[in-house]
C-alpha positions as CSV (number, residue, x, y, z in Angstrom):
1,X,0.0,0.0,0.0
2,X,1.4,3.4,-1.0
3,X,1.6,6.4,1.4
4,X,-1.2,8.0,-0.6
5,X,-3.4,4.9,-0.3
6,X,-2.8,4.7,3.5
7,X,-3.7,8.4,3.9
8,X,-6.7,8.1,1.6
9,X,-8.1,5.2,3.6
10,X,-8.7,7.2,6.8
11,X,-9.7,10.3,4.9
12,X,-12.4,8.3,3.1
13,X,-13.8,7.0,6.4
14,X,-14.5,10.6,7.4
15,X,-15.1,12.3,4.1
16,X,-15.8,10.0,1.1
17,X,-16.3,13.1,-1.1
18,X,-12.9,14.5,-0.4
19,X,-11.2,11.1,-0.9
20,X,-12.9,10.8,-4.3
21,X,-11.8,14.2,-5.4
22,X,-8.2,13.5,-4.4
23,X,-8.2,10.0,-6.0
24,X,-9.2,11.5,-9.3
25,X,-7.4,14.8,-9.1
26,X,-5.9,15.7,-12.5
27,X,-2.5,17.4,-13.0
28,X,-2.7,21.1,-12.2
29,X,-1.1,23.3,-15.0
30,X,-0.4,26.0,-12.4
31,X,1.9,23.8,-10.4
32,X,5.5,22.9,-11.0
33,X,7.5,20.5,-8.7
34,X,11.2,21.1,-8.3
35,X,14.2,19.6,-6.4
36,X,15.3,21.7,-3.5
37,X,19.1,22.2,-2.8
38,X,18.9,20.0,0.4
39,X,17.6,17.0,-1.6
40,X,13.9,17.5,-0.7
41,X,11.2,18.9,-3.0
42,X,9.8,22.3,-3.4
43,X,7.1,23.7,-5.7
44,X,6.0,26.8,-7.7
45,X,2.4,28.0,-8.1
46,X,1.8,30.3,-11.0
47,X,5.5,30.8,-11.2
48,X,6.0,31.7,-7.6
49,X,7.9,29.6,-5.0
50,X,5.6,28.4,-2.2
51,X,8.5,26.7,-0.3
52,X,12.2,27.5,0.1
53,X,14.3,26.5,-2.9
54,X,17.1,25.5,-0.6
55,X,15.8,23.9,2.6
56,X,12.0,23.8,2.8
57,X,11.8,21.6,5.9
58,X,14.2,23.9,7.8
59,X,12.2,26.9,6.7
60,X,9.0,25.3,8.1
61,X,10.7,24.5,11.4
62,X,11.7,28.1,11.8
63,X,8.2,29.2,10.9
64,X,6.8,26.9,13.6
65,X,9.1,28.6,16.2
66,X,7.7,32.0,15.2
67,X,4.2,30.7,15.6
68,X,5.0,29.7,19.2
69,X,3.1,26.4,19.0
70,X,2.0,24.7,22.2
71,X,1.2,21.0,23.0
72,X,-2.5,20.6,23.2
73,X,-3.2,23.6,21.0
74,X,-5.9,24.0,18.4
75,X,-4.8,25.2,14.9
76,X,-6.2,26.0,11.5
77,X,-3.4,25.6,8.9
78,X,-4.2,27.7,5.9
79,X,-2.3,26.3,3.0
80,X,-0.9,22.8,3.1
81,X,1.4,23.0,0.0
82,X,3.8,20.0,0.2
83,X,3.0,19.6,3.9
84,X,6.2,21.0,5.5
85,X,4.5,23.6,7.7
86,X,1.7,21.1,8.6
87,X,4.2,18.5,9.7
88,X,6.0,21.1,11.8
89,X,2.7,21.9,13.5
90,X,1.9,18.2,14.1
91,X,5.3,17.7,15.9
92,X,4.1,19.9,18.7
93,X,1.4,17.4,19.6
94,X,-1.7,19.6,19.1
95,X,-5.1,18.6,20.3
96,X,-6.4,18.9,16.7
97,X,-5.5,20.6,13.4
98,X,-7.7,21.6,10.6
99,X,-5.8,22.0,7.3
100,X,-7.2,23.7,4.2
101,X,-5.8,23.7,0.7
102,X,-7.0,25.3,-2.4
103,X,-5.8,22.8,-5.0
104,X,-6.6,19.1,-5.1
105,X,-3.4,18.2,-7.0
106,X,-1.2,19.9,-4.4
107,X,-3.0,18.2,-1.5
108,X,-2.7,14.9,-3.3
109,X,1.1,15.5,-3.7
110,X,1.4,16.2,0.1
111,X,-0.4,12.9,0.9
112,X,1.8,11.0,-1.6
113,X,5.0,12.0,0.1
114,X,4.2,11.6,3.9
115,X,2.3,9.2,6.1
116,X,-0.2,11.3,8.2
117,X,-2.0,8.2,9.6
118,X,-0.5,8.6,13.2
119,X,-2.4,11.9,13.4
120,X,-5.7,10.6,11.8
121,X,-7.7,11.2,15.0
122,X,-6.6,14.8,15.4
123,X,-6.2,16.0,11.8
124,X,-8.7,16.9,9.1
125,X,-8.4,18.3,5.6
126,X,-10.7,20.5,3.6
127,X,-10.5,22.1,0.1
128,X,-11.4,25.7,0.0
129,X,-14.3,25.3,-2.5
130,X,-15.7,22.1,-0.8
131,X,-19.0,21.9,0.9
132,X,-18.5,22.5,4.6
133,X,-15.0,24.1,4.4
134,X,-16.2,27.5,5.6
135,X,-18.3,26.0,8.4
136,X,-15.4,23.9,9.6
137,X,-13.0,26.8,9.7
138,X,-15.7,29.0,11.4
139,X,-16.3,26.3,14.0
140,X,-12.5,26.0,14.7
141,X,-11.9,29.7,15.0
142,X,-15.0,30.3,17.1
143,X,-13.6,27.6,19.5
144,X,-10.4,29.6,19.9
145,X,-8.2,27.9,17.4
146,X,-5.1,29.8,16.2
147,X,-4.9,30.5,12.5
148,X,-1.6,29.7,10.9
149,X,-1.1,30.9,7.3
150,X,1.5,29.6,4.9
151,X,1.8,33.1,3.5
152,X,3.7,32.3,0.3
153,X,0.9,29.9,-0.7
154,X,-2.0,32.2,0.3
155,X,-0.4,35.1,-1.5
156,X,0.1,33.1,-4.6
157,X,-3.4,31.7,-4.6
158,X,-5.2,34.6,-2.8
159,X,-8.3,34.5,-5.0
160,X,-9.1,31.0,-3.6
161,X,-8.2,31.6,0.1
162,X,-9.3,35.2,0.8
163,X,-13.0,34.9,0.1
164,X,-13.3,32.1,2.6
165,X,-11.2,33.8,5.3
166,X,-12.8,37.2,4.9
167,X,-16.3,35.8,5.0
168,X,-15.5,34.0,8.3
169,X,-13.9,37.1,9.8
170,X,-17.0,39.1,9.1
171,X,-19.2,36.5,10.8
172,X,-17.0,36.3,13.8
173,X,-16.8,40.1,14.3
174,X,-20.4,41.0,13.7
175,X,-22.8,38.0,14.1
176,X,-26.4,38.5,13.1
177,X,-29.2,38.4,15.7
178,X,-32.3,36.5,14.7
179,X,-35.8,35.6,15.9
180,X,-35.8,31.8,16.1
181,X,-38.7,29.6,16.7
182,X,-37.5,26.3,18.2
183,X,-39.9,23.3,17.8
184,X,-39.5,20.1,19.7
185,X,-41.3,16.7,19.8
186,X,-44.3,15.5,21.8
187,X,-42.3,12.7,23.4
188,X,-38.8,11.3,23.7
189,X,-35.2,12.4,24.3
190,X,-35.4,15.2,21.8
191,X,-37.6,17.2,24.2
192,X,-34.5,17.7,26.3
193,X,-32.4,18.5,23.3
194,X,-34.9,21.1,22.1
195,X,-34.5,22.9,25.5
196,X,-30.8,22.8,25.2
197,X,-31.0,24.3,21.7
198,X,-33.4,27.1,22.8
199,X,-31.1,28.0,25.8
200,X,-28.0,28.0,23.5
201,X,-29.7,30.3,21.0
202,X,-30.5,32.7,23.8
203,X,-27.0,32.7,25.1
204,X,-25.8,33.5,21.6
205,X,-28.0,36.7,21.7
206,X,-31.0,35.6,19.6
207,X,-34.6,36.0,20.5
208,X,-36.2,32.6,20.9
209,X,-39.8,31.5,20.7
210,X,-40.4,27.9,21.9
211,X,-43.0,25.6,20.5
212,X,-43.4,22.8,22.9
213,X,-46.1,20.2,22.0
214,X,-45.2,17.8,24.8
215,X,-48.5,18.6,26.7
216,X,-50.4,17.0,23.9
217,X,-48.7,13.6,24.2
218,X,-51.0,12.2,26.9
219,X,-54.0,12.7,24.7
220,X,-52.1,11.4,21.6
221,X,-51.1,8.2,23.5
222,X,-54.7,7.6,24.5
223,X,-55.6,6.8,20.9
224,X,-54.3,3.3,21.3
225,X,-56.3,2.8,24.5
226,X,-59.5,4.0,23.0
227,X,-59.2,2.2,19.6
228,X,-58.2,-1.4,18.9
229,X,-58.0,-1.4,15.1
230,X,-54.6,-0.5,13.6
231,X,-56.2,1.3,10.7
232,X,-58.3,3.5,13.0
233,X,-55.3,4.2,15.3
234,X,-53.2,5.2,12.3
235,X,-55.9,7.5,11.0
236,X,-56.6,9.3,14.2
237,X,-52.9,9.6,15.1
238,X,-52.3,11.1,11.7
239,X,-55.1,13.6,12.3
240,X,-53.7,14.5,15.7
241,X,-50.2,15.1,14.2
242,X,-51.8,17.3,11.5
243,X,-53.6,19.3,14.2
244,X,-50.4,20.0,16.1
245,X,-48.6,20.7,12.9
246,X,-51.3,23.3,12.1
247,X,-50.8,24.8,15.5
248,X,-47.1,25.2,14.6
249,X,-48.1,27.0,11.4
250,X,-50.4,29.3,13.3
251,X,-47.6,30.0,15.8
252,X,-45.2,31.0,13.0
253,X,-47.9,33.3,11.5
254,X,-48.3,35.0,14.9
255,X,-44.6,35.3,15.8
256,X,-43.1,35.9,12.4
257,X,-39.7,34.3,13.2
258,X,-36.7,34.7,10.9
259,X,-36.0,31.0,11.2
260,X,-37.9,27.8,12.2
261,X,-35.5,25.3,13.8
262,X,-37.1,21.9,14.2
263,X,-35.8,18.9,16.3
264,X,-36.1,15.2,15.5
265,X,-39.7,13.8,15.9
266,X,-41.3,17.3,15.9
267,X,-44.9,16.7,14.9
268,X,-44.7,18.6,11.6
269,X,-46.2,17.3,8.3
270,X,-44.9,17.6,4.8
271,X,-47.8,20.0,3.9
272,X,-46.8,22.3,6.8
273,X,-43.2,22.4,5.6
274,X,-44.4,23.1,2.1
275,X,-46.5,26.0,3.3
276,X,-43.5,27.4,5.2
277,X,-41.4,27.2,2.1
278,X,-44.0,28.8,-0.1
279,X,-44.2,31.8,2.4
280,X,-40.4,32.2,2.2
281,X,-39.8,31.2,5.8
282,X,-36.3,29.6,6.3
283,X,-36.4,26.2,8.0
284,X,-33.8,23.8,9.5
285,X,-34.2,20.3,10.9
286,X,-31.7,18.7,13.3
287,X,-32.2,14.9,12.8
288,X,-30.6,13.6,16.1
289,X,-31.7,10.0,15.2
290,X,-30.2,6.9,13.7
291,X,-31.4,7.2,10.1
292,X,-31.5,3.4,9.7
293,X,-34.2,3.2,12.4
294,X,-36.3,6.3,11.6
295,X,-37.3,6.7,7.9
296,X,-39.4,9.8,8.1
297,X,-36.3,11.9,7.2
298,X,-37.1,11.1,3.6
299,X,-40.2,13.4,3.7
300,X,-38.5,16.1,5.8
301,X,-35.0,16.6,4.3
302,X,-36.2,17.8,0.8
303,X,-38.5,20.3,2.4
304,X,-36.1,22.3,4.6
305,X,-33.3,24.7,3.8
306,X,-30.7,22.8,5.8
307,X,-30.9,19.3,7.1
308,X,-28.5,18.7,10.0
309,X,-27.4,15.1,10.9
310,X,-25.4,13.3,13.5
311,X,-24.3,10.7,10.9
312,X,-22.2,11.0,7.7
313,X,-20.9,8.4,5.3
314,X,-23.8,6.1,4.1
315,X,-26.4,8.6,5.3
316,X,-24.9,11.4,3.1
317,X,-25.0,8.9,0.2
318,X,-28.7,8.3,0.8
319,X,-29.4,12.1,0.9
320,X,-27.5,12.6,-2.3
321,X,-29.5,9.9,-3.9
322,X,-32.6,12.0,-3.2
323,X,-31.0,14.8,-5.1
324,X,-30.2,16.8,-2.0
325,X,-27.1,19.1,-1.3
326,X,-28.1,21.2,1.7
327,X,-27.2,18.9,4.6
328,X,-24.5,19.2,7.2
329,X,-23.0,17.1,9.9
330,X,-23.6,18.5,13.4
331,X,-22.8,16.1,16.3
332,X,-24.6,16.4,19.6
333,X,-23.1,18.2,22.6
334,X,-23.4,19.2,26.3
335,X,-24.7,22.2,28.1
336,X,-22.1,23.4,30.6
337,X,-24.7,25.4,32.6
338,X,-26.1,22.0,33.6
339,X,-23.4,19.4,32.7
340,X,-20.6,20.4,35.0
341,X,-18.9,18.9,38.0
342,X,-20.6,19.3,41.4
343,X,-20.3,22.7,43.1
344,X,-19.1,21.0,46.3
345,X,-17.4,17.6,46.8
346,X,-19.7,14.6,46.4
347,X,-19.0,11.1,47.8
348,X,-19.2,8.1,45.4
349,X,-22.1,5.9,46.3
350,X,-21.5,3.2,43.6
351,X,-18.7,1.8,41.5
352,X,-20.6,1.6,38.1
353,X,-23.8,3.0,36.9
354,X,-25.8,3.3,33.7
355,X,-28.8,5.6,33.0
356,X,-30.8,4.9,29.9
357,X,-33.4,2.6,28.3
358,X,-33.1,-1.2,28.4
359,X,-32.4,-1.9,24.7
360,X,-31.6,-5.5,23.7
361,X,-27.8,-5.1,23.5
362,X,-27.7,-3.4,26.9
363,X,-29.7,-6.1,28.6
364,X,-27.5,-8.8,27.2
365,X,-24.1,-7.1,27.9
366,X,-25.0,-5.9,31.4
367,X,-25.9,-9.3,32.6
368,X,-22.1,-10.0,32.5
369,X,-21.4,-7.2,35.1
370,X,-23.7,-8.4,38.0
371,X,-20.7,-9.3,40.2
372,X,-19.7,-5.6,40.4
373,X,-21.3,-2.8,42.5
374,X,-23.5,-1.9,39.5
375,X,-26.7,0.1,39.4
376,X,-29.0,0.9,36.4
377,X,-31.7,3.5,35.9
378,X,-34.4,3.9,33.2
379,X,-37.3,2.1,31.5
380,X,-37.6,-1.2,29.6
381,X,-35.3,-3.3,31.8
382,X,-37.9,-5.7,33.1
383,X,-37.5,-8.0,30.1
384,X,-34.4,-9.4,31.7
385,X,-35.3,-10.6,35.2
386,X,-31.6,-11.1,36.0
387,X,-31.1,-7.3,36.0
388,X,-34.1,-6.5,38.4
389,X,-31.9,-6.6,41.6
390,X,-29.8,-3.7,40.3
391,X,-32.6,-1.7,38.8
392,X,-33.2,1.6,40.6
393,X,-36.3,3.7,41.2
394,X,-38.6,0.8,40.1
395,X,-37.6,1.3,36.5
396,X,-39.2,4.7,36.1
397,X,-37.9,7.5,33.9
398,X,-35.5,9.9,35.5
399,X,-35.0,13.7,35.2
400,X,-32.0,15.6,33.9
401,X,-31.1,16.6,37.4
402,X,-31.3,13.0,38.6
403,X,-29.1,11.8,35.7
404,X,-26.4,14.4,36.6
405,X,-26.6,13.3,40.3
406,X,-26.0,9.7,39.2
407,X,-22.9,10.7,37.2
408,X,-21.5,12.7,40.1
409,X,-21.9,9.8,42.5
410,X,-20.4,7.1,40.2
411,X,-16.8,6.1,39.9
412,X,-17.1,4.5,36.5
413,X,-20.0,5.8,34.2
414,X,-20.9,3.2,31.7
415,X,-22.1,4.2,28.2
416,X,-23.3,1.7,25.6
417,X,-25.0,2.9,22.4
418,X,-28.4,1.3,21.8
419,X,-29.0,-1.6,19.4
420,X,-31.8,-4.1,18.9
421,X,-29.6,-6.2,16.5
422,X,-26.5,-7.1,18.5
423,X,-25.9,-8.6,21.9
424,X,-23.2,-6.1,22.9
425,X,-21.2,-3.4,21.1
426,X,-22.6,-2.5,17.7
427,X,-19.6,-3.1,15.3
428,X,-20.4,-0.3,12.8
429,X,-21.5,2.6,15.0
430,X,-21.4,5.8,13.0
431,X,-22.7,8.4,15.5
432,X,-22.1,9.4,19.1
433,X,-25.0,9.7,21.5
434,X,-25.7,12.7,23.8
435,X,-24.7,10.7,26.9
436,X,-21.1,10.7,25.7
437,X,-20.9,14.5,25.9
438,X,-23.0,14.8,29.0
439,X,-21.0,12.4,31.1
440,X,-17.7,14.2,30.2
441,X,-19.3,17.6,30.7
442,X,-20.3,16.6,34.2
443,X,-16.7,15.6,35.0
444,X,-17.5,11.9,35.1
445,X,-15.1,9.1,34.1
446,X,-16.6,7.3,31.1
447,X,-16.4,3.8,29.7
448,X,-17.9,4.0,26.2
449,X,-18.3,1.5,23.4
450,X,-16.1,2.0,20.3
451,X,-17.7,4.3,17.7
452,X,-16.4,5.3,14.3
453,X,-16.5,9.1,14.9
454,X,-15.5,9.0,18.5
455,X,-11.7,9.6,18.1
456,X,-12.5,12.9,16.4
457,X,-14.5,14.1,19.4
458,X,-12.7,12.6,22.4
459,X,-9.2,10.9,22.6
460,X,-9.6,7.3,23.6
461,X,-7.4,6.5,26.6
462,X,-6.9,10.2,27.4
463,X,-10.4,11.7,27.6
464,X,-12.6,8.6,27.6
465,X,-11.9,4.9,27.8
466,X,-13.4,2.7,25.0
467,X,-14.2,-1.0,24.9
468,X,-15.1,-3.4,22.1
469,X,-16.6,-6.4,24.0
470,X,-17.5,-7.6,27.5
471,X,-14.0,-9.0,28.2
472,X,-12.3,-5.7,27.4
473,X,-14.9,-3.8,29.4
474,X,-14.2,-6.0,32.5
475,X,-10.5,-5.4,32.2
476,X,-11.0,-1.7,32.1
477,X,-13.3,-1.8,35.1
478,X,-10.8,-3.8,37.2
479,X,-7.9,-1.5,36.2
480,X,-9.7,1.9,36.8
481,X,-11.4,0.9,40.0
482,X,-7.9,0.2,41.3
483,X,-6.3,3.3,39.9
484,X,-8.1,6.4,41.1
485,X,-5.5,8.9,40.0
486,X,-5.6,7.7,36.4
487,X,-9.4,7.8,36.5
488,X,-9.4,11.3,37.7
489,X,-6.9,12.5,35.1
490,X,-9.1,11.1,32.3
491,X,-12.3,12.5,33.8
492,X,-10.8,16.0,34.0
493,X,-9.4,15.8,30.5
494,X,-12.8,14.7,29.2
495,X,-14.6,17.6,31.0
496,X,-12.2,20.1,29.6
497,X,-12.6,18.8,26.0
498,X,-16.4,18.7,26.3
499,X,-16.6,22.3,27.7
500,X,-14.1,23.6,25.1
501,X,-15.1,21.9,21.9
502,X,-18.5,20.3,22.4
503,X,-21.2,22.6,23.7
504,X,-24.5,23.5,22.3
505,X,-23.4,27.1,21.9
506,X,-20.6,26.0,19.6
507,X,-22.9,23.6,17.6
508,X,-25.7,26.2,17.2
509,X,-23.3,29.0,16.2
510,X,-22.0,26.6,13.4
511,X,-25.6,25.8,12.4
512,X,-26.5,29.5,12.0
513,X,-23.3,30.1,10.0
514,X,-24.4,27.3,7.6
515,X,-27.9,28.7,7.5
516,X,-26.8,32.2,6.8
517,X,-24.8,31.0,3.8
518,X,-28.0,29.3,2.5
519,X,-30.8,31.5,3.5
520,X,-29.3,34.8,4.7
521,X,-30.9,36.9,2.0
522,X,-34.4,35.7,2.9
523,X,-33.7,36.2,6.6
524,X,-32.6,39.7,6.1
525,X,-35.7,40.4,4.0
526,X,-38.0,39.1,6.8
527,X,-36.1,41.2,9.4
528,X,-36.8,44.3,7.2
529,X,-40.5,43.5,7.3
530,X,-40.6,43.6,11.2
531,X,-41.2,47.0,12.8
532,X,-38.7,48.0,15.5
533,X,-38.9,50.3,18.5
534,X,-36.4,52.6,16.8
535,X,-38.7,53.0,13.8
536,X,-41.7,53.9,16.1
537,X,-39.7,56.4,18.1
538,X,-38.3,58.1,15.0
539,X,-41.8,58.5,13.5
540,X,-44.4,61.1,14.2
541,X,-46.2,59.1,16.9
542,X,-47.7,60.5,20.0
543,X,-45.4,61.7,22.9
544,X,-47.1,59.2,25.3
545,X,-46.2,56.3,23.0
546,X,-42.6,57.5,22.7
547,X,-42.4,57.8,26.5
548,X,-43.5,54.1,26.9
549,X,-40.9,52.9,24.4
550,X,-38.1,55.0,25.7
551,X,-36.6,52.2,27.9
552,X,-36.6,49.5,25.1
553,X,-33.6,48.9,22.8
554,X,-34.0,50.6,19.4
555,X,-33.5,47.3,17.6
556,X,-36.1,45.4,19.7
557,X,-39.2,44.2,17.8
558,X,-42.2,46.4,18.3
559,X,-44.6,43.9,19.9
560,X,-47.3,44.0,22.6
561,X,-45.5,41.3,24.6
562,X,-42.2,43.2,24.8
563,X,-43.9,46.5,25.7
564,X,-46.0,45.0,28.5
565,X,-43.0,43.1,29.9
566,X,-41.0,46.3,30.1
567,X,-43.9,48.2,31.8
568,X,-44.3,45.5,34.4
569,X,-40.5,45.3,35.0
570,X,-40.5,49.1,35.7
571,X,-43.6,48.9,37.9
572,X,-44.8,52.2,36.4
573,X,-48.5,52.0,35.6
574,X,-49.4,55.7,35.9
575,X,-49.1,57.0,32.4
576,X,-51.8,57.0,29.7
577,X,-49.6,55.0,27.4
578,X,-48.9,52.4,30.0
579,X,-52.6,52.1,30.8
580,X,-53.5,51.6,27.2
581,X,-51.0,48.8,26.6
582,X,-52.0,47.0,29.8
583,X,-55.6,47.2,28.8
584,X,-54.8,45.8,25.3
585,X,-52.9,42.9,26.9
586,X,-55.9,42.1,29.1
587,X,-58.3,42.2,26.2
588,X,-56.0,39.8,24.2
589,X,-55.9,37.4,27.2
590,X,-59.6,37.4,27.6
591,X,-60.1,36.7,23.9
592,X,-57.8,33.7,24.1
593,X,-59.8,32.3,27.0
594,X,-63.1,32.8,25.1
């Protein structure tokens, strides 16, 4: 196997599209490869040297010293060239490196001459004109990564590099503020995710309207109790979903959001999404599900502006087969305002714990851990009677707060991704569940099953510990129960990584960057249609109206809710203007009741 084939193998696992481009990259007429005086190679781009003609490797080492690189740093290398600067960066043992190159033939040459496999878990490549390049660089820089430019290369090929970098700089310096309607499901884990998303959007400075249909779920679930026939159940459940979907459409009409952001299993129909699109309302859907188990994505993905996923690879191929291009990989995350170590020391009350539903593979694997101090929480465990002695809280559901308390009180937090097909670890896992990020965020030591994307997110053996079967899991349990210091070091490293790289604030900032690239013009147009406080104050309105609005920001939306909220916060009900707005609010409330 050649060096290029070795490199392409791990690149293809992460980005099949990039691997295909590099595999078929034709010769570039703008490139010329030359022998350097020290016996290495150099190159010219458009007649300009991009590396030293004498000692390119030494030149890169000197450049690395000027950059003042640090072990554990985060870097964006702008311009790969023949890879000299990139290799100098990798020598300093960074946490991760994002390397971008403008020319496929040049990147291919770099991959032909050097084996980057040892850094596969911490290195990623992008071409400047590829889908996702800008979003990847934006994500890295917004997380505090240092930008390292190979200036000879970026100067020679500035037309390809500058638009990307300048666009990102603008977004970082002056991010847009939107009105975002966040819609969640009636039931299931995405309810919690929707709340995390709404909170993150608020922390990012956006106005958030939440559409929470979960109160409807008890009535929806009664359909199966009332009706026995499957056809009748399907019919009335469909009617119920359409009713809630129509409520969402009405909510959008009332609130006039710039963006509708939907979470997995939100009760929204294809017809509702078609109506939103016909009205020019930007939409996004975050499909935080396994696409192999839930097929409704086929109706949703073609009808939204951007479809976010937690899987790539085969799922991306499926989306392309539908003729789609506007999809983007967005892993799950943690919320450090909730997922953090305890404020005061907490004593461990158990050696091992697991909190989650009793899927088939979990019930099978966990039966092999009954000789440990092991406790489990969650529903659907009663199918395996052997596990009942360690089942807590009578197998009821648990709250977010209870889950966090469990993590804090456990020496070894166990994580096993769900599967109904295998008796233990799923061999081809291609996504990472929310528990992975949440355990680390809470400062818990985590034993997690091996997953394809995991090494990109957490370093196995340093930030989490992975296992491939029961025997390996038991070996890890025995070792880390006996080695508290090693356990604490990994737990702290995992917490730092989660809070630095994997928060909902980071994920949603990236999502909005992608959406602005896709639908920014329509969002700006909708914002122009909304009246603001500044517009009302600048007009010829009455002095009493201007007095009421004086305490509100000029760019705030002119709405009854915002005005009444401000009046009540001031506690000043004496003016004529204040009285009128309070009366209008009472009239509206009475009308809703009637």
